[in-house]
BAPALO-362595 format. One record per residue (C-alpha): residue number from 1; residue in one letter; x, y, z. Coordinates in steps of 0.5 Angstrom, whole numbers, plus 2048, in hexadecimal, padded with zeros to 3 digits. Layout:
N
<NUM "A" <X Y Z>>
...
***
This chain:
446
<1 "X" <799 83F 7F8>>
<2 "X" <79A 83D 7F1>>
<3 "X" <795 83B 7EC>>
<4 "X" <796 836 7E6>>
<5 "X" <794 839 7E0>>
<6 "X" <791 835 7D9>>
<7 "X" <78F 837 7D2>>
<8 "X" <791 83C 7CD>>
<9 "X" <78F 842 7D0>>
<10 "X" <792 841 7D7>>
<11 "X" <799 83F 7D3>>
<12 "X" <798 847 7D0>>
<13 "X" <796 849 7D7>>
<14 "X" <79C 846 7DA>>
<15 "X" <7A1 849 7D5>>
<16 "X" <79E 850 7D6>>
<17 "X" <79E 84F 7DD>>
<18 "X" <7A5 84C 7DE>>
<19 "X" <7A9 852 7D9>>
<20 "X" <7AF 84E 7DB>>
<21 "X" <7B3 850 7D5>>
<22 "X" <7B0 857 7D4>>
<23 "X" <7B5 85C 7D6>>
<24 "X" <7BB 857 7D5>>
<25 "X" <7C1 85C 7D2>>
<26 "X" <7BD 862 7D3>>
<27 "X" <7C1 869 7D1>>
<28 "X" <7BB 86E 7D3>>
<29 "X" <7BD 875 7D6>>
<30 "X" <7B6 877 7D8>>
<31 "X" <7B3 876 7DF>>
<32 "X" <7AD 871 7DE>>
<33 "X" <7A6 875 7DC>>
<34 "X" <7A1 873 7E2>>
<35 "X" <79A 876 7E1>>
<36 "X" <795 875 7E6>>
<37 "X" <78F 877 7E9>>
<38 "X" <78D 876 7F1>>
<39 "X" <788 877 7F6>>
<40 "X" <785 875 7FC>>
<41 "X" <77E 872 7FE>>
<42 "X" <77A 874 804>>
<43 "X" <77C 86E 808>>
<44 "X" <784 870 807>>
<45 "X" <786 86B 801>>
<46 "X" <78B 86E 7FD>>
<47 "X" <78A 86D 7F5>>
<48 "X" <78F 86D 7F0>>
<49 "X" <78E 86D 7E8>>
<50 "X" <792 86C 7E3>>
<51 "X" <791 86B 7DC>>
<52 "X" <795 868 7D7>>
<53 "X" <792 865 7D1>>
<54 "X" <798 861 7CE>>
<55 "X" <794 85A 7CF>>
<56 "X" <78D 858 7D0>>
<57 "X" <78E 857 7D8>>
<58 "X" <78E 85A 7DF>>
<59 "X" <792 859 7E5>>
<60 "X" <78E 85A 7EC>>
<61 "X" <792 85A 7F3>>
<62 "X" <78F 85C 7FA>>
<63 "X" <794 85D 7FF>>
<64 "X" <794 85E 806>>
<65 "X" <798 861 80B>>
<66 "X" <799 85B 80E>>
<67 "X" <7A0 857 80F>>
<68 "X" <7A4 853 815>>
<69 "X" <7A6 85A 818>>
<70 "X" <79F 85B 81B>>
<71 "X" <79F 855 81E>>
<72 "X" <79F 854 826>>
<73 "X" <7A5 850 829>>
<74 "X" <7A2 849 82A>>
<75 "X" <79D 84A 824>>
<76 "X" <7A2 849 81F>>
<77 "X" <7A0 847 818>>
<78 "X" <799 84A 818>>
<79 "X" <79A 84E 811>>
<80 "X" <79D 848 80E>>
<81 "X" <797 844 811>>
<82 "X" <792 849 80E>>
<83 "X" <794 849 807>>
<84 "X" <793 842 807>>
<85 "X" <78C 842 80A>>
<86 "X" <78A 847 805>>
<87 "X" <78A 842 800>>
<88 "X" <785 83D 805>>
<89 "X" <77F 840 803>>
<90 "X" <77A 846 805>>
<91 "X" <773 847 805>>
<92 "X" <771 846 7FD>>
<93 "X" <778 842 7FC>>
<94 "X" <77A 83B 7FE>>
<95 "X" <781 839 7FF>>
<96 "X" <786 839 7FA>>
<97 "X" <780 83C 7F5>>
<98 "X" <783 842 7F4>>
<99 "X" <789 83F 7F1>>
<100 "X" <784 83A 7ED>>
<101 "X" <780 841 7EA>>
<102 "X" <787 844 7E8>>
<103 "X" <789 83D 7E5>>
<104 "X" <783 83C 7E1>>
<105 "X" <783 843 7DD>>
<106 "X" <78B 842 7DC>>
<107 "X" <78D 847 7E1>>
<108 "X" <794 846 7E6>>
<109 "X" <793 848 7ED>>
<110 "X" <798 848 7F3>>
<111 "X" <799 84B 7FA>>
<112 "X" <79F 84D 7FE>>
<113 "X" <7A1 850 805>>
<114 "X" <7A6 853 807>>
<115 "X" <7A8 857 80E>>
<116 "X" <7A4 85D 80C>>
<117 "X" <79F 85B 806>>
<118 "X" <79B 856 804>>
<119 "X" <799 855 7FD>>
<120 "X" <793 852 7F9>>
<121 "X" <793 852 7F2>>
<122 "X" <791 84F 7EC>>
<123 "X" <791 851 7E4>>
<124 "X" <78B 84F 7E0>>
<125 "X" <788 850 7D9>>
<126 "X" <786 858 7D9>>
<127 "X" <77F 855 7D8>>
<128 "X" <780 852 7DF>>
<129 "X" <781 858 7E3>>
<130 "X" <77A 857 7E7>>
<131 "X" <77C 851 7E9>>
<132 "X" <782 852 7EC>>
<133 "X" <780 858 7F0>>
<134 "X" <779 854 7F2>>
<135 "X" <77E 84F 7F5>>
<136 "X" <783 853 7F8>>
<137 "X" <77D 857 7FC>>
<138 "X" <77A 851 7FE>>
<139 "X" <780 84F 802>>
<140 "X" <781 856 805>>
<141 "X" <77A 856 807>>
<142 "X" <778 84F 809>>
<143 "X" <77E 84A 80B>>
<144 "X" <77C 844 80E>>
<145 "X" <780 842 814>>
<146 "X" <77E 83C 818>>
<147 "X" <782 837 81D>>
<148 "X" <782 832 817>>
<149 "X" <785 837 812>>
<150 "X" <78A 839 817>>
<151 "X" <78C 832 819>>
<152 "X" <78D 830 812>>
<153 "X" <791 837 811>>
<154 "X" <795 836 816>>
<155 "X" <797 82F 814>>
<156 "X" <799 831 80D>>
<157 "X" <79D 837 810>>
<158 "X" <7A1 832 815>>
<159 "X" <7A2 82D 80F>>
<160 "X" <7A5 833 80B>>
<161 "X" <7AA 834 810>>
<162 "X" <7AC 82E 811>>
<163 "X" <7AD 82D 809>>
<164 "X" <7B1 833 809>>
<165 "X" <7B6 831 80E>>
<166 "X" <7B7 82A 80B>>
<167 "X" <7B8 82E 804>>
<168 "X" <7BC 834 805>>
<169 "X" <7C2 832 80A>>
<170 "X" <7C3 83A 80C>>
<171 "X" <7BC 83B 80E>>
<172 "X" <7BE 83B 816>>
<173 "X" <7C5 83F 815>>
<174 "X" <7C1 845 810>>
<175 "X" <7BB 846 816>>
<176 "X" <7C1 846 81B>>
<177 "X" <7C4 84B 817>>
<178 "X" <7BE 84F 817>>
<179 "X" <7BE 84F 81E>>
<180 "X" <7C4 853 81E>>
<181 "X" <7C4 858 818>>
<182 "X" <7BD 85A 81A>>
<183 "X" <7BC 85F 820>>
<184 "X" <7B6 85C 823>>
<185 "X" <7B1 856 823>>
<186 "X" <7AC 858 81F>>
<187 "X" <7B1 859 819>>
<188 "X" <7B5 853 81A>>
<189 "X" <7B0 84D 81B>>
<190 "X" <7AF 849 815>>
<191 "X" <7A9 84A 811>>
<192 "X" <7A7 843 811>>
<193 "X" <7A6 844 819>>
<194 "X" <7A9 840 81E>>
<195 "X" <7A6 838 81F>>
<196 "X" <7A4 839 827>>
<197 "X" <7A1 840 825>>
<198 "X" <79D 83D 81F>>
<199 "X" <79B 837 824>>
<200 "X" <798 83C 829>>
<201 "X" <794 840 824>>
<202 "X" <78D 841 826>>
<203 "X" <786 842 822>>
<204 "X" <787 849 826>>
<205 "X" <78D 84B 823>>
<206 "X" <78C 849 81C>>
<207 "X" <786 84D 81C>>
<208 "X" <789 853 81F>>
<209 "X" <78E 853 81B>>
<210 "X" <789 852 815>>
<211 "X" <785 858 817>>
<212 "X" <78A 85D 819>>
<213 "X" <78E 85C 813>>
<214 "X" <78A 859 80D>>
<215 "X" <786 860 80C>>
<216 "X" <784 865 807>>
<217 "X" <788 86A 80B>>
<218 "X" <78E 866 80B>>
<219 "X" <78F 864 804>>
<220 "X" <790 866 7FD>>
<221 "X" <78C 863 7F7>>
<222 "X" <791 864 7F1>>
<223 "X" <78D 863 7E9>>
<224 "X" <792 863 7E3>>
<225 "X" <791 861 7DC>>
<226 "X" <78C 862 7D7>>
<227 "X" <785 864 7DA>>
<228 "X" <781 86A 7D9>>
<229 "X" <782 86F 7DF>>
<230 "X" <77B 871 7E0>>
<231 "X" <779 86A 7E0>>
<232 "X" <77E 868 7E5>>
<233 "X" <77C 86D 7EA>>
<234 "X" <775 86A 7EA>>
<235 "X" <777 863 7EB>>
<236 "X" <77B 865 7F1>>
<237 "X" <776 86A 7F4>>
<238 "X" <772 864 7F3>>
<239 "X" <775 85E 7F7>>
<240 "X" <77A 862 7FB>>
<241 "X" <776 868 7FD>>
<242 "X" <771 865 802>>
<243 "X" <776 861 806>>
<244 "X" <777 865 80D>>
<245 "X" <77E 867 80F>>
<246 "X" <781 864 815>>
<247 "X" <783 868 81C>>
<248 "X" <789 86C 81C>>
<249 "X" <78F 869 81B>>
<250 "X" <794 868 820>>
<251 "X" <799 86C 821>>
<252 "X" <7A0 86A 81D>>
<253 "X" <7A6 86C 822>>
<254 "X" <7AD 86C 81D>>
<255 "X" <7B2 868 820>>
<256 "X" <7B8 86B 824>>
<257 "X" <7BF 86C 821>>
<258 "X" <7C3 866 822>>
<259 "X" <7C9 867 826>>
<260 "X" <7CF 868 822>>
<261 "X" <7D3 862 824>>
<262 "X" <7D7 85D 820>>
<263 "X" <7D3 856 821>>
<264 "X" <7D7 84F 81F>>
<265 "X" <7D4 849 821>>
<266 "X" <7D4 841 81F>>
<267 "X" <7CE 83D 81D>>
<268 "X" <7CE 835 81C>>
<269 "X" <7C9 833 816>>
<270 "X" <7C8 82C 817>>
<271 "X" <7C6 82B 810>>
<272 "X" <7CB 82F 80C>>
<273 "X" <7CF 82C 807>>
<274 "X" <7D5 831 808>>
<275 "X" <7D7 837 80C>>
<276 "X" <7D5 83D 80B>>
<277 "X" <7D5 845 80D>>
<278 "X" <7CF 84A 80E>>
<279 "X" <7D1 851 80E>>
<280 "X" <7CD 857 80E>>
<281 "X" <7CD 85E 80F>>
<282 "X" <7C7 863 811>>
<283 "X" <7C5 868 80C>>
<284 "X" <7C2 86F 80C>>
<285 "X" <7BA 86F 80C>>
<286 "X" <7B7 86D 806>>
<287 "X" <7B6 874 801>>
<288 "X" <7BB 878 805>>
<289 "X" <7C0 87C 802>>
<290 "X" <7C5 877 804>>
<291 "X" <7C1 870 802>>
<292 "X" <7C2 873 7FA>>
<293 "X" <7CA 872 7FA>>
<294 "X" <7C9 86C 7FE>>
<295 "X" <7C5 869 7F9>>
<296 "X" <7CA 86A 7F4>>
<297 "X" <7D0 868 7F8>>
<298 "X" <7CC 861 7F9>>
<299 "X" <7CC 860 7F1>>
<300 "X" <7D4 862 7F1>>
<301 "X" <7D5 85D 7F7>>
<302 "X" <7D0 858 7F5>>
<303 "X" <7CD 857 7EF>>
<304 "X" <7CF 854 7E9>>
<305 "X" <7D5 850 7E7>>
<306 "X" <7D9 856 7E6>>
<307 "X" <7D7 859 7ED>>
<308 "X" <7DD 85A 7F2>>
<309 "X" <7DB 854 7F7>>
<310 "X" <7DA 84F 7F2>>
<311 "X" <7E0 851 7ED>>
<312 "X" <7E4 850 7F4>>
<313 "X" <7E1 84A 7F8>>
<314 "X" <7DF 846 7F2>>
<315 "X" <7E3 848 7EC>>
<316 "X" <7EA 84A 7EE>>
<317 "X" <7EB 846 7F4>>
<318 "X" <7E6 841 7F4>>
<319 "X" <7E4 842 7FB>>
<320 "X" <7DD 840 7FB>>
<321 "X" <7D9 83A 7F9>>
<322 "X" <7D3 840 7F8>>
<323 "X" <7D2 847 7F9>>
<324 "X" <7CB 84B 7FA>>
<325 "X" <7C8 851 7FE>>
<326 "X" <7C6 858 7FD>>
<327 "X" <7C2 85D 801>>
<328 "X" <7BB 85B 804>>
<329 "X" <7B6 860 806>>
<330 "X" <7B2 85E 80C>>
<331 "X" <7AC 864 80C>>
<332 "X" <7B1 86A 80F>>
<333 "X" <7B7 866 810>>
<334 "X" <7BC 863 80C>>
<335 "X" <7C2 85E 80B>>
<336 "X" <7C8 85D 807>>
<337 "X" <7C9 855 806>>
<338 "X" <7CE 851 804>>
<339 "X" <7CE 849 804>>
<340 "X" <7D4 845 803>>
<341 "X" <7D5 83D 803>>
<342 "X" <7DC 83A 803>>
<343 "X" <7DF 834 802>>
<344 "X" <7E2 833 80A>>
<345 "X" <7E2 837 810>>
<346 "X" <7E9 839 80E>>
<347 "X" <7E7 83D 809>>
<348 "X" <7E2 841 80D>>
<349 "X" <7E7 845 80F>>
<350 "X" <7EA 846 809>>
<351 "X" <7E3 848 805>>
<352 "X" <7E1 84D 80A>>
<353 "X" <7E8 851 80A>>
<354 "X" <7E7 851 803>>
<355 "X" <7E0 854 803>>
<356 "X" <7E2 859 808>>
<357 "X" <7E8 85B 804>>
<358 "X" <7E3 85D 7FE>>
<359 "X" <7DF 860 803>>
<360 "X" <7E4 864 805>>
<361 "X" <7E6 866 7FE>>
<362 "X" <7DF 869 7FD>>
<363 "X" <7E0 86D 804>>
<364 "X" <7E7 870 802>>
<365 "X" <7E7 872 7FB>>
<366 "X" <7E2 875 7F5>>
<367 "X" <7DF 870 7F0>>
<368 "X" <7E1 871 7E9>>
<369 "X" <7DC 874 7E5>>
<370 "X" <7DB 86E 7E0>>
<371 "X" <7DA 86A 7E6>>
<372 "X" <7D4 86E 7E9>>
<373 "X" <7D1 86E 7E2>>
<374 "X" <7D1 867 7E1>>
<375 "X" <7CE 866 7E8>>
<376 "X" <7C9 86B 7E6>>
<377 "X" <7C7 868 7E0>>
<378 "X" <7C6 861 7E3>>
<379 "X" <7C2 864 7E9>>
<380 "X" <7BE 868 7E3>>
<381 "X" <7BD 862 7DF>>
<382 "X" <7BA 85E 7E6>>
<383 "X" <7B6 864 7E8>>
<384 "X" <7B3 865 7E1>>
<385 "X" <7B1 85D 7E1>>
<386 "X" <7AC 85F 7E6>>
<387 "X" <7A8 863 7E1>>
<388 "X" <7A8 85D 7DC>>
<389 "X" <7A2 85B 7DD>>
<390 "X" <79B 85D 7E0>>
<391 "X" <79C 859 7E7>>
<392 "X" <7A3 85B 7E8>>
<393 "X" <7A0 862 7E7>>
<394 "X" <79A 861 7EC>>
<395 "X" <79F 85E 7F1>>
<396 "X" <7A4 864 7F0>>
<397 "X" <79E 869 7F2>>
<398 "X" <79C 865 7F8>>
<399 "X" <7A3 865 7FB>>
<400 "X" <7A3 86D 7FA>>
<401 "X" <79C 86E 7FD>>
<402 "X" <79F 86B 803>>
<403 "X" <7A6 86E 803>>
<404 "X" <7A8 873 807>>
<405 "X" <7A9 878 801>>
<406 "X" <7A2 876 7FE>>
<407 "X" <79F 875 7F7>>
<408 "X" <7A0 87C 7F5>>
<409 "X" <7A8 87A 7F5>>
<410 "X" <7A7 875 7F1>>
<411 "X" <7A8 878 7EA>>
<412 "X" <7AF 87B 7EC>>
<413 "X" <7B2 876 7F0>>
<414 "X" <7B7 873 7EB>>
<415 "X" <7BA 87A 7EA>>
<416 "X" <7BC 87A 7F1>>
<417 "X" <7C1 874 7F0>>
<418 "X" <7C3 875 7E9>>
<419 "X" <7C6 87D 7EB>>
<420 "X" <7CA 879 7F1>>
<421 "X" <7D1 87C 7F1>>
<422 "X" <7D8 878 7F3>>
<423 "X" <7D9 87D 7F8>>
<424 "X" <7D2 87B 7FB>>
<425 "X" <7D4 873 7FA>>
<426 "X" <7DA 874 7FE>>
<427 "X" <7D7 879 804>>
<428 "X" <7D1 873 805>>
<429 "X" <7D6 86E 805>>
<430 "X" <7DA 872 80A>>
<431 "X" <7D4 873 80F>>
<432 "X" <7D1 86C 80E>>
<433 "X" <7D6 867 80C>>
<434 "X" <7DA 867 812>>
<435 "X" <7DC 862 817>>
<436 "X" <7D8 865 81C>>
<437 "X" <7D2 864 818>>
<438 "X" <7D3 85D 816>>
<439 "X" <7D0 856 818>>
<440 "X" <7D4 84F 816>>
<441 "X" <7D1 849 818>>
<442 "X" <7D6 842 816>>
<443 "X" <7D2 83D 814>>
<444 "X" <7D6 836 817>>
<445 "X" <7D4 82F 815>>
<446 "X" <7D7 82B 81A>>
***
């Protein structure tokens, strides 16, 4: 959901929320100071409050432990479907009126669904906190789901999938790659869902998913910005305290570890302009001991124009038309993904061997201190950007709440990355970047 912003105050607010250049060239040496308080309502809703008086704005995030990994086989797309339905009206709010209310006061709002969390968020002037909380509580309490709205949402979602297919030429191969690299159906299917599943979704399916996952005892409310703490607590109790909790959540079953076996397959992408390669390695679980050196390794290998793969593939040997990638987290599993588009099929094997060569170097020799520090500096710059605005901070707090380590871990997490040593990098690379843990999908166009 995107909102068109108008007016002088809205322009100020948009600049304040975006923070696009706030941390460029940052050379800080201390971990970010993140101060917050938290408590739980009787209905199970977790509330996190963090005061920041730098600007007269406040950001409100309501996040649910709801995403594509919680969908049953044959019912994919439910989480993304509900994200859109949450803007289609509730007991006191008409279709798209949530956006209209935020727009009229000069606010910005959006929503996002991941594999394990769905976020609803807005930033508004500080004196409009009550409005934002009322809007969010109304759709948590009383979302309107009926046949007409469901059919309209289905048509919209199917149209979005069709549009993405026509504008993203490697979409189908990326979905095929996910099915290979992730260990089970729950983690590997697309967030948008499968078209045949979306067409079959019933009113009962959607109601059950909403009543199971979009409930106070499966949610966190994060408020960050300029507000009075006591007043905020009163407003939270007023609007959310009387919402009944949902039933006990279904137990989550972690996936079984994937078999240690190299996978190499081909895929014909009819709309692709050039051949390409999807390469990947299954990583250690997020927030585990090995995840921190693997993250720094990702920066050494892929982040920035002086990274090893960019320097070799794009600049020195000119083997690829484009190169992208990085570590992707899906709740309790992670994967390092690399995507390279090449000129012709002859270049596929050459490019792939060059990538494997750079990966092998990381497995067999120590990273120099200067290169390691540069990677840490880039990582720190990106990490600190997550605190550059009230909205980014609120989203970070919500993510950490649902993480395996919890919110208390948030203030010291960055230190785990910045203390990574060269021996830890080579050790992690040796354990996870071997051929037996790799997946290759060759994209052919004829």
